[in-house]
C-alpha positions, 0 to 999 in steps of 0.5 A, spaced: 364 908 208 370 905 205 377 906 207 384 904 204 388 901 210 396 900 209 399 895 214 407 894 214 410 888 218 417 887 219 421 883 224 422 885 231 429 889 232 434 884 235 431 878 231 435 875 226 433 877 219 436 872 214 433 876 208 435 883 211 442 880 211 442 877 204 440 884 201 445 888 205 451 884 203 448 884 196 448 891 196 455 892 198 457 887 193 454 891 188 458 897 190 453 901 194 457 903 200 454 906 207 448 901 207 447 899 215 442 894 217 436 892 212 430 889 215 425 886 210 418 885 211 411 885 207 406 891 206 399 889 205 393 893 203 386 892 205 380 896 202 375 896 209 368 898 210 367 901 217 363 906 220 369 911 221 376 911 221 377 909 228 373 903 227 377 901 221 384 902 225 381 898 230 379 892 225 386 892 222 389 892 228 385 886 230 387 883 223 394 884 225 394 881 232 390 875 229 393 873 222 397 878 219 403 879 223 406 874 228 406 877 235 412 873 237 417 875 232 414 881 228 412 888 229 406 892 225 404 899 223 397 901 221 395 907 217 388 908 214 386 913 208 379 915 206 
């Protein structure tokens, strides 16, 4: 079966996120009040062949742990469709 996998990678809470800080300052300068902490990450979409949803999720998690996310500085979530 083919599954669509959505991976979201973000910096861990408490770690410096210069991109997030720049976006937060820019939003305030553009007149958008009330914006709190901003975290900038990345989204990755994969099309993955697997026997079932659990196998697809396990494979995507292994991909994140080995390549797609830095386990020291980033957290990730995996969502499987299909």
